[in-house]
C-alpha positions in Angstrom: -91.3 -69.6 71.8 -89.8 -71.2 74.9 -86.1 -72.0 74.7 -84.4 -74.0 77.5 -81.3 -72.4 79.0 -79.8 -75.9 79.2 -80.2 -76.2 75.5 -78.5 -72.8 75.0 -75.6 -74.0 77.1 -75.4 -77.1 74.9 -75.3 -75.0 71.8 -72.5 -72.8 73.3 -70.5 -75.9 74.3 -70.9 -77.4 70.8 -69.7 -74.3 69.0 -66.8 -74.0 71.5 -65.7 -77.6 71.4 -66.6 -78.6 67.9 -68.2 -82.0 68.6 -71.1 -83.3 70.6 -68.9 -85.7 72.5 -66.5 -82.9 73.5 -69.5 -80.6 74.4 -70.9 -83.4 76.6 -67.6 -83.7 78.5 -67.5 -79.9 79.0 -71.1 -80.0 80.4 -70.5 -83.1 82.4 -73.5 -84.8 80.7 -73.9 -87.8 78.5 -73.6 -87.5 74.7 -77.3 -88.6 74.2 -78.5 -86.0 76.7 -76.7 -83.2 74.9 -77.9 -84.5 71.5 -81.5 -84.4 72.8 -81.0 -80.8 74.1 -79.7 -79.7 70.7 -82.5 -81.4 68.8 -85.1 -79.8 71.1 -83.5 -76.4 70.6 -83.7 -76.8 66.8 -87.3 -77.8 67.1 -88.1 -74.8 69.4 -86.5 -72.1 67.1 -88.1 -73.5 63.9 -85.1 -73.5 61.6 -82.0 -75.7 60.9 -79.3 -75.0 63.4 -77.1 -77.9 62.2 -76.1 -80.0 59.3 -75.8 -83.6 60.0 -72.8 -85.1 58.3 -72.8 -88.8 59.2 -72.6 -88.8 63.0 -71.2 -85.2 63.2 -73.1 -82.0 63.7 -72.0 -78.9 61.9 -73.5 -75.5 62.8 -75.3 -73.8 59.8 -74.9 -70.1 59.0 -78.3 -69.5 60.6 -77.2 -71.5 63.6 -74.1 -69.4 63.9 -76.1 -66.2 63.7 -78.4 -67.5 66.4 -75.4 -68.5 68.6 -74.0 -64.9 68.3 -77.3 -63.5 69.6 -77.3 -66.0 72.5 -73.8 -64.8 73.5 -75.3 -61.4 74.1 -77.8 -63.1 76.5 -75.0 -65.0 78.3 -73.0 -61.8 78.6 -75.9 -60.1 80.3 -76.2 -63.0 82.7 -72.5 -62.7 83.5 -72.9 -59.0 84.1 -75.7 -59.7 86.6 -73.5 -62.2 88.5 -70.6 -59.7 88.6 -72.9 -56.9 89.7 -74.2 -59.1 92.5 -70.6 -60.0 93.6 -69.6 -56.3 93.5 -72.6 -55.3 95.7 -71.8 -58.1 98.1 -68.2 -57.0 98.4 -69.0 -53.3 98.2 -66.6 -52.8 95.3 -67.1 -50.3 92.5 -68.2 -51.9 89.3 -65.6 -52.2 86.6 -65.6 -49.9 83.6 -66.8 -52.0 80.6 -64.9 -51.1 77.4 -65.6 -52.4 73.9 -63.6 -51.8 70.7 -62.2 -53.5 67.6 -59.0 -55.4 68.0 -56.7 -52.8 66.3 -57.9 -50.2 68.8 -57.8 -52.5 71.8 -54.2 -53.6 71.0 -52.9 -50.4 69.4 -54.3 -47.7 71.7 -56.0 -48.8 74.9 -53.2 -50.7 76.9 -51.2 -47.6 77.7 -54.3 -45.5 78.5 -55.7 -48.2 80.8 -52.3 -48.6 82.6 -52.0 -44.8 83.1 -55.6 -44.5 84.2 -55.2 -47.3 86.7 -52.2 -45.6 88.2 -54.0 -42.3 88.6 -57.2 -43.8 90.0 -56.6 -46.3 92.9 -59.3 -48.9 93.0 -60.1 -48.4 89.3 -61.2 -51.7 87.6 -62.0 -52.4 84.0 -63.1 -55.1 81.6 -62.1 -54.9 77.9 -63.8 -56.8 75.1 -63.0 -57.1 71.4 -65.8 -57.3 68.9 -66.1 -56.8 65.2 -67.4 -53.4 64.1 -70.9 -54.7 63.0 -71.7 -55.8 66.5 -70.2 -53.0 68.6 -73.2 -50.6 68.2 -75.6 -53.4 69.2 -73.7 -54.3 72.4 -73.4 -50.6 73.3 -77.1 -50.0 72.6 -78.0 -52.9 74.9 -76.0 -51.3 77.7 -73.7 -54.3 78.0 -70.7 -51.8 77.9 -70.1 -48.3 79.3 -68.0 -47.0 76.4 -67.0 -48.1 73.0 -64.6 -47.1 70.2 -65.2 -47.7 66.5 -64.6 -46.3 63.1 -67.4 -44.1 61.6 -70.1 -44.3 60.6 -72.1 -45.7 63.5 -75.8 -45.2 63.1 -78.0 -46.7 65.8 -80.9 -45.0 67.6 -79.8 -46.1 71.0 -76.1 -45.2 70.7 -74.7 -41.7 71.2 -71.4 -40.9 69.4 -68.8 -38.3 69.8 -65.6 -37.7 67.8 -62.5 -39.5 68.9 -60.0 -38.8 66.1 -59.6 -38.2 62.4 -56.3 -39.8 61.2 -54.7 -40.7 57.9 -54.6 -44.2 56.5 -51.2 -45.9 56.2 -49.8 -48.5 53.8 -47.9 -51.3 55.5 -45.4 -53.3 53.5 -42.5 -55.7 54.2 -39.3 -53.8 55.1 -37.5 -55.1 52.0 -40.3 -54.3 49.7 -39.5 -51.7 46.9 -42.2 -49.5 48.2 -40.4 -49.2 51.5 -37.8 -47.0 49.7 -40.5 -44.5 48.6 -41.4 -41.5 50.8 -44.9 -41.4 49.3 -47.1 -44.3 48.3 -50.1 -43.9 46.0 -53.0 -46.2 45.2 -51.5 -46.5 41.7 -48.4 -47.9 43.3 -50.5 -50.7 44.8 -52.3 -51.7 41.6 -49.8 -54.5 40.8 -49.2 -55.5 44.4 -50.7 -58.5 46.2 -52.9 -57.1 48.9 -54.0 -58.4 52.2 -57.4 -57.0 53.0 -59.9 -57.2 55.9 -63.2 -58.9 55.2 -65.9 -57.5 52.9 -67.9 -54.8 54.7 -65.1 -53.7 57.0 -64.5 -49.9 56.9 -60.9 -50.2 55.6 -61.9 -52.8 53.0 -64.7 -50.5 51.8 -62.3 -47.5 51.6 -59.7 -49.6 49.7 -62.2 -50.7 47.1 -63.6 -47.2 46.7 -60.1 -45.7 46.1 -59.3 -48.3 43.4 -62.7 -47.9 41.8 -62.2 -44.1 41.6 -59.1 -44.6 39.5 -60.6 -47.4 37.3 -58.3 -50.0 39.0 -59.0 -53.4 40.4 -57.2 -54.4 43.6 -55.3 -57.8 43.6 -56.8 -59.2 46.8 -54.4 -62.0 47.5 -55.8 -62.8 50.9 -58.5 -61.8 53.4 -58.1 -61.5 57.2 -60.6 -61.1 59.9 -58.8 -58.1 61.5 -56.4 -55.3 60.5 -54.0 -56.6 63.1 -53.8 -60.1 61.5 -53.4 -58.4 58.1 -50.3 -56.5 59.3 -48.9 -59.7 60.8 -49.2 -61.3 57.4 -47.5 -58.4 55.8 -44.6 -58.7 58.3 -44.2 -62.3 57.0 -44.0 -61.1 53.4 -47.5 -62.2 52.3 -48.4 -58.8 50.7 -49.2 -55.2 51.4 -52.1 -53.8 53.3 -53.9 -50.6 54.3 -54.4 -50.0 58.1 -54.6 -47.2 60.6 -52.1 -45.4 62.7 -53.0 -47.2 65.9 -51.4 -50.4 64.4 -48.4 -48.4 63.2 -47.6 -47.9 66.9 -47.5 -51.7 67.4 -45.1 -52.2 64.5 -42.8 -49.1 64.8 -39.9 -51.2 66.1 -40.6 -54.3 64.1 -37.7 -54.7 61.6 -39.9 -56.8 59.3 -42.4 -54.1 58.4 -42.6 -50.5 57.3 -45.5 -48.0 56.9 -46.0 -44.9 54.9 -48.9 -42.5 54.6 -51.2 -43.1 51.6 -50.9 -40.2 49.1 -53.0 -38.2 48.5 -53.9 -38.4 52.2 -57.0 -40.5 53.0 -58.5 -40.1 56.5 -60.6 -42.3 58.7 -62.9 -41.0 61.4 -63.1 -42.7 64.7 -65.9 -42.3 67.3 -66.5 -42.7 71.1 -69.8 -44.5 71.7 -72.0 -44.4 74.7 -75.5 -45.9 75.4 -78.1 -43.2 74.7 -80.8 -42.1 77.1 -78.5 -41.3 80.0 -75.3 -39.4 80.6 -72.1 -41.5 80.8 -70.7 -42.0 84.3 -68.0 -39.7 85.4 -65.4 -42.5 85.1 -66.6 -43.4 81.6 -66.5 -39.7 80.5 -63.0 -39.2 82.0 -61.7 -42.4 80.4 -63.1 -41.4 77.0 -61.2 -38.1 77.2 -58.0 -39.8 78.2 -58.3 -42.1 75.2 -59.0 -39.1 73.0 -55.9 -37.3 74.2 -53.8 -40.5 73.8 -55.1 -41.1 70.3 -54.1 -37.5 69.2 -50.6 -38.0 70.6 -50.2 -41.4 68.9 -51.4 -40.1 65.6 -49.0 -37.1 65.7 -46.0 -39.3 66.4 -46.9 -41.9 63.9 -47.4 -39.3 61.1 -43.9 -38.1 61.8 -42.5 -41.6 61.5 -44.6 -42.4 58.4 -43.2 -39.4 56.5 -39.5 -40.2 56.2 -37.1 -37.6 54.9 -34.7 -38.1 52.1 -31.1 -37.8 52.9 -29.5 -34.9 51.1 -27.6 -35.8 47.9 -28.2 -39.6 48.3 -31.9 -40.4 47.5 -32.1 -43.0 50.2 -34.9 -42.9 52.7 -34.4 -42.3 56.4 -37.2 -44.0 58.1 -36.6 -45.1 61.7 
């Protein structure tokens, strides 16, 4: 099968812009020319990439899956261009880091800032991907190091422990559960829950905990990421389960509170490297810095998530 790179660019523009006319403007081509490229691409791959609704093209589920794979190819081309530029300028290549959004936002910024201060000339590139794609990108050597919840089972990915940390319950600050020092799954049975999508590790853990007790969770809403779930909680949309990395982001937010789930439920997190070769010294050093920071964050957040009752009053001292 021969696929035109111009046609792939047309697909990328259509997904990004939403319409053929907008894709044509982005590519500086005529609309008929882009339409011909898309039609030829559909013919080349041998399955429906689009649904035709009047004069509008809508990407099918198969088309979206194909597009995600093409993004890996475009990323590889971008890496080749960056590598060439680095060789021309004799600069060290940036450390390529990949993780889920809650790890990128809740843990990595402080580590990257400190690492940059300690290593003059250090450069980095951070990308966010959903868990189901992280192992594939690492296996393809598109990134030097990745971070993700366990399990990760891929023959071309080598994993090492990052951290094992307890799961937290996040609730609006004025919610009745915010007055409790301990929150159990049974306490959540009648609560509207905001959950990550089906298949995500935290969603799987939530459903298993309810099933073990013969309960059914009231999933009021689903969100693509744990971070967006917590933002919805802060707005009063419901309650959610998330990890301690996000607790650090919300520790000073007056709209949200977090407690450890009781009995304690833990999530394991891993450091990921491409297999077949030792990680570079910079990648190994950075992974160790993230490991140390994760342990420190977890210890501090556990203390904050276990408020003490004031003597003789029964109110909760939280933060």
